[in-house]
DSSP file (Angstrom, degrees, kcal/mol; ACC not computed):
  #  RESIDUE AA STRUCTURE BP1 BP2  ACC     N-H-->O    O-->H-N    N-H-->O    O-->H-N    TCO  KAPPA ALPHA  PHI   PSI    X-CA   Y-CA   Z-CA
    1    1 A M              0   0    0      0, 0.0     2,-0.1     0, 0.0    50,-0.0   0.000 360.0 360.0 360.0 134.4    4.1   -7.4   16.6
    2    2 A S        -     0   0    0     46,-0.1     2,-0.3    47,-0.1    46,-0.2  -0.481 360.0-174.6 -84.3 158.9    7.6   -6.9   17.9
    3    3 A R  E     -A   47   0A   0     44,-1.9    44,-3.1    -2,-0.1     2,-0.2  -0.993  27.1-110.2-152.9 149.4   10.5   -9.0   16.8
    4    4 A R  E     -A   46   0A   0     -2,-0.3     2,-0.4    42,-0.2    42,-0.2  -0.539  34.4-129.6 -77.3 143.2   14.1   -9.4   17.7
    5    5 A L  E     -A   45   0A   0     40,-2.9    40,-0.5    -2,-0.2     2,-0.2  -0.763  18.7-159.5 -96.6 139.0   16.6   -8.2   15.1
    6    6 A N     >  -     0   0    0     -2,-0.4     4,-2.0    38,-0.1     5,-0.2  -0.496  40.8 -88.3-103.9-178.9   19.5  -10.4   13.9
    7    7 A A  H  > S+     0   0    0      1,-0.2     4,-2.1     2,-0.2     5,-0.1   0.880 127.9  51.4 -59.9 -39.8   22.7   -9.3   12.2
    8    8 A Q  H  > S+     0   0    0      1,-0.2     4,-2.8     2,-0.2    -1,-0.2   0.895 107.3  53.8 -65.3 -38.8   21.2   -9.5    8.8
    9    9 A D  H  > S+     0   0    0      2,-0.2     4,-2.7     1,-0.2    -1,-0.2   0.908 107.4  51.1 -60.2 -41.8   18.3   -7.3    9.9
   10   10 A I  H  X S+     0   0    0     -4,-2.0     4,-2.0     2,-0.2    -1,-0.2   0.920 111.4  47.5 -62.7 -43.8   20.8   -4.7   11.2
   11   11 A D  H  X S+     0   0    0     -4,-2.1     4,-2.1     1,-0.2    -2,-0.2   0.930 112.7  49.2 -60.8 -45.4   22.5   -4.7    7.8
   12   12 A D  H  X S+     0   0    0     -4,-2.8     4,-2.7     1,-0.2    -2,-0.2   0.881 109.1  52.0 -64.2 -39.0   19.2   -4.4    6.0
   13   13 A L  H  X S+     0   0    0     -4,-2.7     4,-2.7     2,-0.2    -1,-0.2   0.895 108.3  51.7 -64.0 -39.3   18.1   -1.5    8.2
   14   14 A A  H  X S+     0   0    0     -4,-2.0     4,-1.9     2,-0.2    -2,-0.2   0.926 112.3  45.1 -63.5 -44.1   21.3    0.4    7.5
   15   15 A V  H  X S+     0   0    0     -4,-2.1     4,-2.5     2,-0.2    -2,-0.2   0.930 114.3  49.1 -65.0 -44.7   20.8    0.0    3.7
   16   16 A G  H  X S+     0   0    0     -4,-2.7     4,-2.7     1,-0.2    -2,-0.2   0.895 110.0  51.2 -61.7 -40.9   17.2    0.9    3.9
   17   17 A A  H  X>S+     0   0    0     -4,-2.7     5,-1.6     2,-0.2     4,-1.0   0.886 110.6  49.6 -63.7 -38.2   17.9    4.0    6.0
   18   18 A W  H  <5S+     0   0    0     -4,-1.9     3,-0.3    -5,-0.2    -2,-0.2   0.933 112.7  46.2 -65.9 -45.7   20.5    5.0    3.4
   19   19 A I  H  <5S+     0   0    0     -4,-2.5    -2,-0.2     1,-0.2    -1,-0.2   0.915 116.1  44.8 -63.0 -43.8   18.1    4.6    0.5
   20   20 A L  H  <5S-     0   0    0     -4,-2.7    -1,-0.2    -5,-0.2    -2,-0.2   0.602 106.9-127.9 -80.0 -10.7   15.3    6.4    2.3
   21   21 A G  T  X5 +     0   0    0     -4,-1.0     4,-0.8    -3,-0.3     3,-0.4   0.771  44.8 167.6  73.8  25.9   17.6    9.2    3.4
   22   22 A T  T  4< +     0   0    0     -5,-1.6     3,-0.2     1,-0.2    -1,-0.2  -0.355  56.5  44.4 -69.9 156.3   16.6    9.1    7.1
   23   23 A G  T >4 S-     0   0    0      1,-0.2     3,-0.8     2,-0.1    -1,-0.2   0.791 142.0 -53.5  79.1  28.9   18.8   11.0    9.5
   24   24 A G  T 34 S-     0   0    0     -3,-0.4    -1,-0.2     1,-0.2    -2,-0.2   0.563  94.3 -70.8  84.1   7.8   19.0   14.0    7.3
   25   25 A G  T 3< S+     0   0    0     -4,-0.8    -1,-0.2     1,-0.3    -3,-0.1   0.451  97.6 131.4  88.4  -0.6   20.2   12.1    4.2
   26   26 A G    <   -     0   0    0     -3,-0.8    -1,-0.3    -5,-0.2    -5,-0.1  -0.248  69.1 -78.0 -78.4 173.0   23.6   11.4    5.6
   27   27 A S        -     0   0    0      1,-0.1     3,-0.4    -3,-0.1     4,-0.2  -0.517  28.1-155.7 -71.9 133.1   25.3    8.0    5.5
   28   28 A P     >  +     0   0    0      0, 0.0     4,-2.5     0, 0.0     5,-0.2   0.334  66.3 108.5 -86.4   8.4   24.1    5.6    8.3
   29   29 A Y  H  > S+     0   0    0      1,-0.2     4,-2.2     2,-0.2     5,-0.1   0.887  75.4  46.4 -56.5 -47.3   27.4    3.8    8.0
   30   30 A L  H  > S+     0   0    0     -3,-0.4     4,-2.0     1,-0.2    -1,-0.2   0.891 113.7  48.5 -67.6 -38.2   28.9    4.9   11.4
   31   31 A N  H  > S+     0   0    0     -4,-0.2     4,-2.6     2,-0.2    -1,-0.2   0.867 108.9  55.3 -66.6 -34.4   25.7    4.2   13.2
   32   32 A H  H  X S+     0   0    0     -4,-2.5     4,-2.5     2,-0.2    -2,-0.2   0.918 106.4  50.4 -62.0 -43.6   25.7    0.8   11.5
   33   33 A L  H  X S+     0   0    0     -4,-2.2     4,-2.5     1,-0.2    -2,-0.2   0.906 110.2  50.3 -60.8 -41.3   29.2    0.1   12.9
   34   34 A N  H  X S+     0   0    0     -4,-2.0     4,-2.7     2,-0.2    -2,-0.2   0.915 109.5  50.6 -63.3 -42.4   28.0    1.1   16.4
   35   35 A M  H  X S+     0   0    0     -4,-2.6     4,-2.7     1,-0.2    -2,-0.2   0.918 111.4  48.3 -61.5 -43.1   25.0   -1.3   16.1
   36   36 A Q  H  X S+     0   0    0     -4,-2.5     4,-1.9     2,-0.2    -1,-0.2   0.911 111.7  50.0 -62.9 -41.6   27.3   -4.1   15.0
   37   37 A R  H  X S+     0   0    0     -4,-2.5     4,-0.5     2,-0.2    -2,-0.2   0.929 112.8  45.9 -63.4 -44.9   29.6   -3.4   17.9
   38   38 A I  H ><>S+     0   0    0     -4,-2.7     3,-1.3     1,-0.2     5,-1.2   0.916 111.6  52.2 -64.4 -43.0   26.8   -3.4   20.4
   39   39 A A  H ><5S+     0   0    0     -4,-2.7     3,-1.8     1,-0.3    -1,-0.2   0.843 100.6  62.7 -61.9 -33.4   25.3   -6.6   18.9
   40   40 A S  H 3<5S+     0   0    0     -4,-1.9    -1,-0.3     1,-0.3    -2,-0.2   0.685  95.6  60.6 -67.8 -16.3   28.7   -8.3   19.2
   41   41 A T  T <<5S-     0   0    0     -3,-1.3    -1,-0.3    -4,-0.5    -2,-0.2   0.480 125.7-100.4 -86.2  -2.7   28.5   -7.8   23.0
   42   42 A G  T < 5S+     0   0    0     -3,-1.8    -3,-0.2     1,-0.3     2,-0.1   0.383  73.8 146.8  99.4  -3.9   25.3   -9.9   23.1
   43   43 A T      < -     0   0    0     -5,-1.2     2,-0.3     1,-0.0    -1,-0.3  -0.453  38.2-143.8 -65.9 137.0   22.9   -7.0   23.3
   44   44 A E        -     0   0    0     -2,-0.1     2,-0.4    -3,-0.1   -38,-0.1  -0.810   4.7-147.2-105.2 146.9   19.7   -7.8   21.6
   45   45 A F  E     -A    5   0A   0    -40,-0.5   -40,-2.9    -2,-0.3     2,-0.5  -0.906   8.6-160.2-111.8 139.6   17.6   -5.3   19.6
   46   46 A E  E     -A    4   0A   0     -2,-0.4     2,-0.6   -42,-0.2   -42,-0.2  -0.981   9.4-146.1-123.6 128.1   13.8   -5.5   19.4
   47   47 A L  E     -A    3   0A   0    -44,-3.1   -44,-1.9    -2,-0.5     2,-0.4  -0.816  21.2-160.2 -91.7 124.3   11.8   -3.8   16.7
   48   48 A I        -     0   0    0     -2,-0.6   -46,-0.1   -46,-0.2     5,-0.0  -0.900  17.9-127.4-113.9 132.8    8.5   -2.6   18.1
   49   49 A D    >   -     0   0    0     -2,-0.4     3,-2.3     1,-0.2     4,-0.4  -0.649  18.2-139.8 -72.4 122.3    5.3   -1.8   16.1
   50   50 A P  G >  S+     0   0    0      0, 0.0     3,-1.3     0, 0.0    -1,-0.2   0.785 100.5  67.0 -56.7 -26.7    4.2    1.7   17.2
   51   51 A Q  G 3  S+     0   0    0      1,-0.3    -2,-0.0   -50,-0.0    -3,-0.0   0.739  94.3  59.1 -65.3 -21.2    0.6    0.5   17.1
   52   52 A E  G <  S+     0   0    0     -3,-2.3    -1,-0.3     2,-0.1     2,-0.2   0.604  84.6  99.9 -83.6 -12.0    1.5   -1.7   20.1
   53   53 A L  S <  S-     0   0    0     -3,-1.3     2,-0.1    -4,-0.4    -5,-0.0  -0.506  80.2-113.7 -75.9 141.9    2.5    1.2   22.3
   54   54 A A    >   -     0   0    0     -2,-0.2     3,-1.9     1,-0.1    -1,-0.1  -0.391  27.0-113.5 -67.9 152.4    0.1    2.4   24.9
   55   55 A D  T 3  S+     0   0    0      1,-0.3    -1,-0.1    -2,-0.1    -2,-0.1   0.834 119.0  46.3 -56.8 -32.8   -1.2    6.0   24.3
   56   56 A E  T 3  S+     0   0    0      2,-0.1    -1,-0.3     0, 0.0    -2,-0.0   0.320  84.3 131.4 -94.3   9.0    0.6    7.1   27.4
   57   57 A A    <   -     0   0    0     -3,-1.9     2,-0.5     1,-0.1    39,-0.1  -0.336  56.5-129.2 -63.5 139.9    3.9    5.3   26.6
   58   58 A Q        -     0   0    0     37,-0.3     2,-0.4    -2,-0.0    -1,-0.1  -0.799  27.5-173.8 -90.5 129.3    7.0    7.4   27.0
   59   59 A V        -     0   0    0     -2,-0.5     2,-0.5     2,-0.0    37,-0.0  -0.991  11.3-153.2-128.0 129.8    9.3    7.2   23.9
   60   60 A A        -     0   0    0     -2,-0.4     2,-0.6    36,-0.2    25,-0.0  -0.887   4.0-162.0-103.9 129.7   12.7    8.8   23.6
   61   61 A V        -     0   0    0     -2,-0.5     2,-0.4     2,-0.0    -2,-0.0  -0.955  11.0-164.0-109.7 122.1   14.1    9.8   20.2
   62   62 A V        +     0   0    0     -2,-0.6     2,-0.3     2,-0.0    19,-0.0  -0.886  17.9 154.8-111.2 134.3   17.8   10.3   20.2
   63   63 A S        -     0   0    0     -2,-0.4     2,-0.3    18,-0.0    -2,-0.0  -0.918  28.1-134.2-146.2 173.0   19.7   12.1   17.5
   64   64 A T        -     0   0    0     -2,-0.3     2,-0.3     2,-0.1    -2,-0.0  -0.856  14.9-166.9-126.2 164.8   22.9   14.0   16.9
   65   65 A M        +     0   0    0     -2,-0.3     2,-0.2     2,-0.1    -2,-0.0  -0.954  40.6  55.5-145.7 165.8   23.7   17.2   15.2
   66   66 A G  S    S-     0   0    0     -2,-0.3    -2,-0.1     4,-0.0     0, 0.0  -0.544  94.8 -16.2 105.4-173.2   26.8   19.0   14.0
   67   67 A A    >   -     0   0    0     -2,-0.2     3,-0.9     1,-0.2     4,-0.4  -0.503  50.0-152.8 -70.7 123.8   29.6   18.1   11.6
   68   68 A P  T >> S+     0   0    0      0, 0.0     4,-0.8     0, 0.0     3,-0.5   0.608  81.4  87.1 -72.7  -9.3   29.7   14.4   11.0
   69   69 A L  H >> S+     0   0    0      1,-0.2     3,-0.8     2,-0.2     4,-0.8   0.862  81.2  59.5 -58.1 -36.6   33.4   14.6   10.3
   70   70 A V  H X> S+     0   0    0     -3,-0.9     4,-1.4     1,-0.3     3,-1.0   0.896 101.3  54.1 -60.4 -40.2   34.2   14.2   14.0
   71   71 A M  H <4 S+     0   0    0     -3,-0.5    -1,-0.3    -4,-0.4    -2,-0.2   0.707  99.5  62.4 -70.3 -17.8   32.4   10.8   14.1
   72   72 A Q  H << S+     0   0    0     -3,-0.8    -1,-0.3    -4,-0.8    -2,-0.2   0.769 105.1  47.5 -74.4 -24.4   34.6    9.6   11.3
   73   73 A E  H << S+     0   0    0     -3,-1.0     2,-0.3    -4,-0.8    -2,-0.2   0.819 131.2   7.3 -82.4 -32.6   37.6   10.1   13.5
   74   74 A R  S  < S-     0   0    0     -4,-1.4    -1,-0.3     3,-0.0     3,-0.1  -0.957  80.1-114.6-153.3 128.6   36.1    8.3   16.5
   75   75 A L        -     0   0    0     -2,-0.3    -3,-0.1    -3,-0.2   -44,-0.1  -0.322  46.3 -96.3 -61.6 145.6   32.8    6.3   16.8
   76   76 A Q        -     0   0    0      1,-0.1     2,-0.8    -5,-0.1    -1,-0.1  -0.356  35.4-114.6 -62.5 140.1   30.3    7.9   19.2
   77   77 A D    >>  -     0   0    0      1,-0.2     3,-1.5    -3,-0.1     4,-0.9  -0.699  23.3-157.9 -77.8 109.5   30.4    6.5   22.7
   78   78 A T  H 3> S+     0   0    0     -2,-0.8     4,-2.3     1,-0.3    -1,-0.2   0.717  87.7  68.3 -66.4 -19.6   27.0    4.9   23.0
   79   79 A S  H 3> S+     0   0    0      1,-0.2     4,-2.3     2,-0.2    -1,-0.3   0.817  94.7  57.6 -68.6 -27.2   27.1    5.1   26.8
   80   80 A D  H <> S+     0   0    0     -3,-1.5     4,-2.0     2,-0.2    -1,-0.2   0.907 107.5  46.8 -64.7 -41.2   26.8    8.9   26.4
   81   81 A V  H  X S+     0   0    0     -4,-0.9     4,-1.8     2,-0.2    -2,-0.2   0.930 112.5  49.2 -65.5 -45.8   23.5    8.4   24.5
   82   82 A A  H  X S+     0   0    0     -4,-2.3     4,-2.3     1,-0.2    -2,-0.2   0.898 109.8  52.5 -60.7 -40.2   22.2    5.9   27.1
   83   83 A R  H  X S+     0   0    0     -4,-2.3     4,-2.7     1,-0.2    -1,-0.2   0.894 105.2  54.6 -64.1 -39.9   23.2    8.4   29.8
   84   84 A A  H  X S+     0   0    0     -4,-2.0     4,-2.1     1,-0.2    -1,-0.2   0.904 109.7  47.2 -60.5 -41.2   21.2   11.2   28.1
   85   85 A V  H  X S+     0   0    0     -4,-1.8     4,-2.4     2,-0.2    -1,-0.2   0.904 111.7  51.0 -66.7 -40.9   18.1    9.0   28.1
   86   86 A E  H  X S+     0   0    0     -4,-2.3     4,-2.4     2,-0.2    -2,-0.2   0.911 109.7  49.8 -62.1 -42.9   18.6    8.1   31.7
   87   87 A V  H  X S+     0   0    0     -4,-2.7     4,-2.3     2,-0.2    -1,-0.2   0.914 111.5  48.5 -63.2 -43.0   19.0   11.7   32.7
   88   88 A M  H  X S+     0   0    0     -4,-2.1     4,-2.4     2,-0.2     5,-0.2   0.912 110.3  51.6 -63.7 -41.8   15.8   12.6   30.9
   89   89 A A  H  X>S+     0   0    0     -4,-2.4     5,-1.7     1,-0.2     4,-1.2   0.915 111.3  47.6 -61.1 -43.1   13.9    9.7   32.5
   90   90 A D  H  <5S+     0   0    0     -4,-2.4    -1,-0.2     1,-0.2    -2,-0.2   0.903 111.0  52.5 -62.1 -41.0   15.1   10.9   35.9
   91   91 A H  H  <5S+     0   0    0     -4,-2.3    -2,-0.2     1,-0.2    -1,-0.2   0.899 116.9  36.0 -64.3 -42.6   14.0   14.5   35.1
   92   92 A I  H  <5S-     0   0    0     -4,-2.4    -1,-0.2     2,-0.2    -2,-0.2   0.565 107.2-123.8 -90.2  -7.2   10.5   13.6   34.1
   93   93 A G  T  <5S+     0   0    0     -4,-1.2     2,-0.3    -5,-0.2    -3,-0.2   0.809  77.1  95.6  73.3  29.8   10.2   10.8   36.7
   94   94 A S      < -     0   0    0     -5,-1.7    -2,-0.2    -6,-0.2    -1,-0.2  -0.996  68.3-123.4-151.3 146.3    9.3    8.1   34.2
   95   95 A K              0   0    0     -2,-0.3   -37,-0.3     1,-0.1    -9,-0.1  -0.562 360.0 360.0 -89.1 156.4   11.2    5.4   32.3
   96   96 A F              0   0    0     -2,-0.2   -36,-0.2   -39,-0.1    -1,-0.1   0.382 360.0 360.0 -96.5 360.0   11.3    5.0   28.6
């Protein structure tokens, strides 16, 4: 079952990701700040159970690589990430 995430859920996910070492074991702090910033604009996040996805569903996984020091100087522009997903969707002719 899917559910909308609130501010506390976002905080809890960041702590859980840090404990579990997802994202290569680095700190999820900067991504957490980005999530908070996006949420402050009124954007809602929905957590989806993978079991609810159709077998033919298209799913995009977005990640970054390289030295994280650059992101400490400036938060990543989330519109760049969204644009990458849009370009891929156009390329394969299907939405995510």
